[in-house]
C-alpha positions as CSV (number, residue, x, y, z in Angstrom):
1,M,3.8,-1.5,-26.7
2,K,0.8,0.6,-27.9
3,N,-1.1,2.6,-25.4
4,R,0.8,1.5,-22.3
5,Y,0.8,5.0,-20.8
6,L,-3.0,5.2,-21.2
7,M,-3.4,1.7,-19.7
8,F,-1.2,2.6,-16.8
9,F,-3.2,5.7,-15.8
10,V,-6.5,3.9,-16.2
11,M,-5.2,1.2,-13.9
12,Y,-3.9,3.9,-11.5
13,F,-7.2,5.7,-11.2
14,C,-8.9,2.3,-10.6
15,A,-6.5,1.8,-7.7
16,A,-7.2,5.3,-6.4
17,A,-10.9,4.5,-6.5
18,L,-10.2,1.5,-4.3
19,A,-8.3,3.8,-1.9
20,L,-11.3,6.2,-1.9
21,S,-13.5,3.2,-1.0
22,Q,-11.2,2.2,1.8
23,F,-10.9,5.7,3.4
24,K,-14.4,7.0,2.8
25,I,-15.4,6.1,6.3
26,V,-12.5,8.0,8.0
27,P,-14.1,11.5,8.0
28,I,-17.6,10.1,9.0
29,L,-16.6,7.7,11.8
30,G,-18.4,10.0,14.3
31,P,-21.7,10.2,12.3
32,I,-21.6,6.4,11.7
33,T,-21.1,5.8,15.5
34,E,-24.0,8.1,16.3
35,G,-26.2,6.7,13.5
36,L,-25.7,3.1,14.5
37,G,-25.7,3.7,18.2
38,I,-22.4,1.7,18.7
39,A,-19.1,2.3,20.5
40,F,-16.2,3.9,18.7
41,E,-14.1,0.8,19.2
42,Q,-16.7,-1.2,17.2
43,V,-16.8,1.2,14.3
44,S,-13.0,1.0,14.1
45,W,-13.4,-2.5,12.8
46,L,-14.8,-1.0,9.6
47,M,-11.2,0.1,8.9
48,S,-9.3,-2.8,10.3
49,V,-11.1,-5.5,8.3
50,F,-9.3,-4.1,5.2
51,T,-5.9,-5.1,6.7
52,V,-7.2,-8.5,7.8
53,A,-8.4,-9.2,4.2
54,A,-5.0,-8.2,2.9
55,I,-3.2,-10.6,5.3
56,V,-5.5,-13.5,4.5
57,L,-5.7,-13.1,0.8
58,A,-2.2,-11.8,-0.2
59,I,-0.8,-15.3,-1.0
60,P,-3.9,-16.6,-2.8
61,A,-4.0,-13.3,-4.7
62,G,-0.4,-13.9,-6.0
63,G,-1.3,-17.4,-7.1
64,L,-4.5,-16.3,-8.9
65,I,-2.7,-13.5,-10.7
66,A,0.1,-15.9,-11.8
67,K,-2.5,-18.4,-13.1
68,F,-5.1,-16.2,-14.7
69,G,-3.2,-13.0,-15.5
70,P,-3.7,-9.6,-13.9
71,K,-6.4,-8.3,-16.1
72,K,-9.0,-11.0,-15.4
73,V,-8.3,-10.8,-11.7
74,W,-8.4,-7.0,-11.7
75,V,-11.9,-7.0,-13.4
76,V,-13.3,-9.4,-10.8
77,V,-12.0,-7.5,-7.8
78,M,-13.3,-4.2,-9.3
79,L,-16.7,-5.8,-9.5
80,L,-16.3,-7.0,-5.9
81,M,-15.6,-3.4,-4.9
82,V,-18.8,-2.2,-6.7
83,C,-20.8,-5.0,-5.0
84,G,-19.4,-4.2,-1.6
85,N,-20.3,-0.6,-1.8
86,V,-23.8,-1.3,-3.1
87,I,-24.3,-3.7,-0.2
88,G,-23.0,-1.0,2.2
89,A,-25.3,1.6,0.8
90,F,-28.4,-0.5,1.3
91,G,-27.2,-1.7,4.7
92,I,-26.2,1.6,6.1
93,E,-28.4,1.2,9.2
94,S,-26.9,-2.2,10.1
95,F,-23.4,-2.6,11.6
96,A,-23.3,-6.3,10.6
97,I,-24.1,-5.6,7.0
98,L,-21.7,-2.7,6.9
99,L,-18.9,-4.9,8.3
100,F,-19.7,-7.6,5.7
101,S,-19.6,-5.0,2.9
102,R,-16.2,-3.8,4.1
103,V,-14.9,-7.4,4.0
104,V,-16.0,-7.6,0.4
105,E,-14.3,-4.3,-0.4
106,G,-11.2,-5.4,1.5
107,C,-10.9,-8.5,-0.7
108,A,-10.4,-6.2,-3.7
109,F,-7.6,-4.3,-1.9
110,A,-5.5,-7.5,-1.4
111,F,-5.4,-8.0,-5.2
112,V,-4.9,-4.6,-6.6
113,A,-1.6,-3.7,-5.0
114,I,-0.1,-7.0,-6.3
115,A,-1.6,-6.9,-9.8
116,G,-0.5,-3.3,-10.3
117,I,3.2,-4.1,-9.9
118,V,2.8,-7.1,-12.2
119,F,1.2,-4.8,-14.8
120,I,4.0,-2.2,-14.5
121,N,6.7,-4.9,-15.0
122,M,4.9,-6.1,-18.1
123,W,4.3,-2.6,-19.6
124,F,7.7,-1.1,-18.6
125,P,10.1,-4.0,-18.3
126,D,13.3,-2.3,-19.3
127,R,12.8,1.4,-18.8
128,N,11.1,3.7,-16.2
129,T,10.0,0.7,-14.1
130,G,10.9,2.6,-10.9
131,L,9.2,5.8,-12.0
132,F,5.9,4.1,-12.7
133,T,6.1,2.0,-9.6
134,G,6.6,5.3,-7.6
135,I,3.6,6.9,-9.3
136,F,1.5,3.8,-8.6
137,M,2.5,3.8,-5.0
138,S,0.8,7.2,-4.5
139,F,-2.7,5.8,-5.3
140,I,-3.5,5.4,-1.6
141,S,-2.7,9.0,-0.9
142,I,-4.7,10.3,-3.8
143,G,-7.8,8.3,-2.7
144,S,-7.3,9.3,0.9
145,I,-7.1,13.0,0.0
146,V,-10.3,12.8,-2.1
147,A,-12.1,11.0,0.7
148,L,-11.0,13.4,3.5
149,N,-12.1,16.4,1.5
150,C,-15.2,15.2,-0.3
151,V,-17.0,12.6,1.8
152,Y,-18.1,14.7,4.8
153,P,-19.7,17.5,2.8
154,L,-21.4,14.9,0.6
155,T,-22.8,12.9,3.5
156,S,-23.9,16.1,5.3
157,A,-26.0,17.0,2.3
158,Y,-27.3,13.6,1.1
159,G,-26.9,11.2,4.1
160,L,-24.3,8.5,5.0
161,A,-25.3,6.1,2.2
162,S,-24.2,8.7,-0.4
163,A,-20.5,7.9,0.4
164,W,-21.1,4.3,-0.5
165,W,-23.0,5.2,-3.7
166,L,-20.2,7.6,-4.7
167,A,-17.6,4.8,-4.4
168,A,-19.8,2.3,-6.2
169,I,-20.5,4.6,-9.1
170,V,-16.9,5.7,-9.5
171,A,-15.7,2.0,-9.4
172,A,-18.4,0.9,-11.9
173,L,-17.4,3.6,-14.4
174,L,-13.7,2.9,-14.1
175,T,-14.3,-0.9,-14.4
176,V,-16.0,-0.3,-17.8
177,L,-13.1,2.0,-18.8
178,F,-10.6,-0.6,-17.6
179,V,-12.2,-3.4,-19.6
180,V,-12.2,-1.3,-22.8
181,V,-8.7,0.2,-22.5
182,V,-6.4,-2.3,-20.8
183,K,-5.3,-5.3,-22.7
184,E,-4.2,-8.6,-21.2
185,A,-0.6,-9.7,-21.8
186,P,-0.1,-12.9,-23.7
187,A,0.0,-15.9,-21.3
188,P,3.6,-16.9,-20.5
189,A,4.7,-20.4,-21.3
190,Q,4.9,-22.6,-18.1
191,G,6.7,-25.8,-17.5
192,G,6.7,-28.6,-20.0
193,G,7.7,-27.4,-23.4
194,G,7.9,-23.8,-22.2
195,N,11.1,-22.1,-21.3
196,L,10.0,-21.0,-17.8
197,P,9.3,-23.2,-14.8
198,K,5.8,-23.2,-13.3
199,A,5.2,-20.4,-10.8
200,S,5.0,-21.5,-7.2
201,L,5.8,-20.2,-3.6
202,T,8.8,-22.5,-3.0
203,P,11.3,-20.4,-4.9
204,I,10.2,-17.3,-3.1
205,L,10.6,-18.9,0.3
206,K,14.2,-20.0,-0.7
207,N,15.1,-16.6,-2.1
208,Q,17.1,-14.8,0.6
209,R,16.9,-11.4,-1.0
210,V,13.1,-11.5,-1.4
211,M,12.6,-12.7,2.1
212,L,14.9,-10.0,3.6
213,L,12.8,-7.4,1.7
214,C,9.6,-9.0,3.1
215,F,10.8,-8.7,6.7
216,L,12.0,-5.2,6.0
217,A,8.5,-4.3,4.7
218,L,7.0,-5.6,8.0
219,T,9.1,-3.1,10.0
220,L,8.1,-0.3,7.6
221,G,4.4,-1.1,7.8
222,F,4.7,-1.3,11.6
223,V,6.1,2.2,11.9
224,L,4.5,4.1,9.0
225,Y,0.9,3.2,9.9
226,F,1.5,3.9,13.6
227,F,2.0,7.5,12.6
228,L,-0.8,7.5,10.0
229,N,-3.3,6.2,12.6
230,N,-2.0,8.2,15.6
231,Y,-0.6,11.5,14.4
232,P,-3.7,13.5,15.6
233,S,-3.4,11.9,19.0
234,L,0.3,12.6,19.2
235,F,-0.1,16.3,18.4
236,M,-3.1,16.8,20.7
237,T,-1.8,14.7,23.7
238,V,1.9,15.6,23.6
239,Y,1.9,19.1,22.2
240,G,-1.6,20.4,23.1
241,V,-2.5,21.2,19.5
242,D,-6.3,21.6,19.0
243,Q,-8.2,19.1,16.8
244,A,-8.2,21.3,13.7
245,G,-4.5,21.8,13.9
246,A,-3.7,18.2,14.6
247,T,-5.9,17.2,11.6
248,L,-4.1,19.7,9.4
249,Y,-0.6,18.4,10.4
250,S,-1.7,14.8,9.9
251,S,-3.1,15.5,6.4
252,L,0.2,16.9,5.3
253,N,1.6,13.3,5.4
254,N,-0.7,12.2,2.6
255,L,0.1,15.4,0.6
256,F,3.8,15.0,1.0
257,S,3.8,11.3,0.2
258,I,2.6,11.8,-3.4
259,P,5.6,13.7,-4.8
260,F,8.1,11.7,-2.8
261,C,6.7,8.3,-4.1
262,V,7.2,9.7,-7.6
263,I,10.7,11.1,-6.8
264,G,11.6,7.8,-5.2
265,G,10.7,5.9,-8.3
266,F,12.7,8.3,-10.5
267,V,15.7,7.9,-8.1
268,V,15.7,4.1,-8.0
269,D,15.5,4.0,-11.8
270,K,18.6,6.2,-11.9
271,L,20.4,4.2,-9.2
272,G,19.5,0.8,-10.4
273,P,19.2,-2.4,-8.3
274,K,22.8,-2.2,-7.1
275,R,22.7,1.3,-5.6
276,A,19.1,1.6,-4.6
277,P,19.6,-0.4,-1.3
278,V,22.2,2.1,-0.2
279,F,19.6,4.9,-0.8
280,M,17.2,2.9,1.3
281,A,19.7,2.6,4.2
282,V,20.1,6.3,4.3
283,S,16.4,6.7,4.4
284,F,16.1,4.4,7.4
285,V,18.5,6.7,9.3
286,F,16.2,9.7,8.8
287,I,13.2,7.7,10.0
288,I,15.1,6.4,13.1
289,V,15.9,9.9,14.1
290,A,12.3,11.1,13.6
291,C,11.0,8.2,15.7
292,A,13.4,8.7,18.6
293,F,12.7,12.4,18.9
294,M,9.0,12.4,18.1
295,T,8.2,13.8,21.6
296,N,10.9,16.5,21.4
297,L,9.6,18.6,18.6
298,T,9.0,22.4,18.5
299,P,6.1,23.8,16.5
300,P,8.3,24.7,13.5
301,L,9.4,21.0,13.4
302,F,5.9,19.6,13.2
303,V,5.8,20.0,9.4
304,V,9.4,18.7,9.1
305,H,8.4,15.5,11.0
306,T,5.4,14.8,8.8
307,L,7.5,15.4,5.8
308,V,10.2,12.9,7.0
309,I,7.5,10.2,7.8
310,A,5.8,10.8,4.5
311,A,9.0,10.9,2.3
312,F,11.4,8.3,3.5
313,P,9.0,5.3,4.1
314,G,7.5,6.1,0.7
315,L,10.9,6.0,-0.9
316,I,11.8,2.7,0.8
317,Y,8.5,1.0,-0.1
318,T,8.8,2.1,-3.7
319,A,12.3,0.7,-3.8
320,C,11.1,-2.6,-2.4
321,N,8.5,-2.9,-5.1
322,Y,11.1,-2.1,-7.7
323,L,13.7,-4.6,-6.3
324,I,11.5,-7.7,-5.8
325,P,10.7,-8.2,-9.5
326,R,14.4,-8.0,-10.1
327,D,15.3,-10.5,-7.4
328,V,13.0,-13.3,-8.6
329,E,14.6,-15.8,-11.0
330,N,11.4,-16.2,-13.1
331,P,9.1,-13.4,-14.2
332,L,6.1,-15.6,-13.4
333,Q,7.1,-15.3,-9.7
334,I,6.7,-11.6,-9.6
335,S,3.1,-11.8,-8.3
336,Y,4.1,-14.3,-5.6
337,G,7.1,-12.1,-4.6
338,I,4.9,-8.9,-4.3
339,A,2.2,-11.0,-2.6
340,F,4.6,-12.2,0.1
341,M,5.9,-8.6,0.7
342,T,2.3,-7.4,0.9
343,L,1.5,-10.0,3.5
344,F,4.5,-9.0,5.7
345,Y,3.7,-5.3,5.2
346,S,0.1,-5.8,6.2
347,L,1.2,-7.8,9.3
348,G,3.3,-4.8,10.3
349,I,0.4,-2.5,9.9
350,F,-1.9,-4.9,11.9
351,I,0.4,-5.3,14.9
352,G,2.2,-1.9,15.0
353,S,-0.3,0.4,16.5
354,P,-1.7,-2.0,19.2
355,I,1.8,-2.9,20.4
356,V,3.1,0.7,20.7
357,L,-0.2,2.0,22.1
358,Y,-0.2,-0.6,24.8
359,A,3.4,0.3,25.7
360,I,2.4,4.0,25.9
361,A,-0.6,3.2,28.0
362,G,1.5,1.0,30.3
363,T,4.2,3.5,30.9
364,G,2.3,6.7,30.5
365,S,5.0,8.0,28.1
366,W,4.7,8.7,24.4
367,A,8.5,8.9,24.4
368,V,8.6,5.1,25.1
369,G,6.5,4.6,22.0
370,G,9.0,6.6,20.0
371,Y,11.9,4.5,21.3
372,I,10.1,1.3,20.3
373,L,9.5,2.7,16.8
374,A,13.1,3.7,16.5
375,V,14.2,0.2,17.6
376,I,11.9,-1.4,14.9
377,M,13.5,0.9,12.3
378,V,17.0,-0.1,13.5
379,I,15.9,-3.7,12.8
380,G,14.8,-2.6,9.4
381,L,18.1,-0.9,8.7
382,A,19.9,-4.1,9.8
383,L,17.8,-6.1,7.3
384,N,18.6,-3.6,4.6
385,L,22.4,-4.0,5.3
386,L,22.0,-7.8,5.2
387,Y,20.3,-7.4,1.9
388,I,23.2,-5.4,0.6
389,G,25.6,-8.1,1.8
390,V,23.6,-10.9,0.3
391,S,23.3,-9.1,-3.0
392,K,27.0,-8.8,-3.6
393,G,28.0,-11.0,-6.5
394,K,24.3,-11.4,-7.3
395,P,23.8,-12.4,-11.0
396,A,22.3,-9.9,-13.4
397,A,18.6,-9.3,-13.1
398,P,16.4,-11.4,-15.3
399,D,15.8,-9.8,-18.7
400,F,12.0,-9.4,-18.5
401,A,12.0,-7.3,-21.6
402,N,12.7,-10.4,-23.6
403,S,10.8,-12.9,-21.5
404,P,7.3,-14.2,-22.3
405,M,6.0,-12.1,-19.4
406,K,6.4,-9.0,-21.5
407,A,3.1,-7.6,-22.9
408,G,3.8,-7.7,-26.6
409,D,1.7,-6.6,-29.6
410,Q,-1.9,-6.7,-28.8
């Protein structure tokens, strides 16, 4: 297929722009709190609404992508991101308007993660699927790094609204580039005279392998985002690291996750769908150890811990996104399968930090929090082993390369 590499990277940078939009408020939560005269707990909602939107819209997103194709949906959600940021820029002095603007932006986030995997399986159906899935999975880290390093200096010079204008302008330019460069795949035949049954949720709910991966993703989101949200507090509270040092150690997680997502994609390509789950099981063991001993580190192990929490969850999630398109019986179901996994992953993110933090507050012990996280990862490992057992004797993966889902000549 012509220009598929160019189309992939245009899509990738559009997704990174969405991550920039999501994380732009992280380095300026303090100034926002002061500027609006609100409590820190209130301003935290400006981050959490993204997750709520992903939970609510994941399944509708899968259905819309299956019905209208990923390009049309992608263009609409990029425009939503532009609109959300423009609304936020004009409403920078109102918490209610800012919250509404973040809901609009969050709607875009729910669609992009699903549509991206659908695109990859159309453009690279028979070769390097895992590699490009791994590269795509790093878009959040890229956007986060840009936000953490650029937004505070920008807003210090030009005011808080400049962060929203930056995200809006970048999104608008990339939307134009996306429309020009990315081509929609031919619409697959559905039902009737076609050779593929109509896409629906029912086959996903009945698919044991897909559902096991969804519950596995829930455990992963639960643990990974606890660390992403609470690493600074862990280092400062348990180990007495100052704020600058805690921020530095925490930022290493995003930095490490980029190469390991790519490495994970390359590895699962080499292992294939039969051996990739074994690779995932080994990764779970490393995370279990890191969780159980998170309060028993010495300073030289701080970096090692952030490396483990960046590397192995990234490897597992990349593998999940690689496996689900191969576990559905119909290429039209890919968007539904990824949507369901996104829903469970987002649920894990949403409930993980509150549950563990309440346990820490109730016992006065961060070690208890670590044990809870370790138990959750043991559950994830058990689901992984069940997946391996269920997959024995599994029929060969669908030949997407020769299915109507493949993006052919444009």
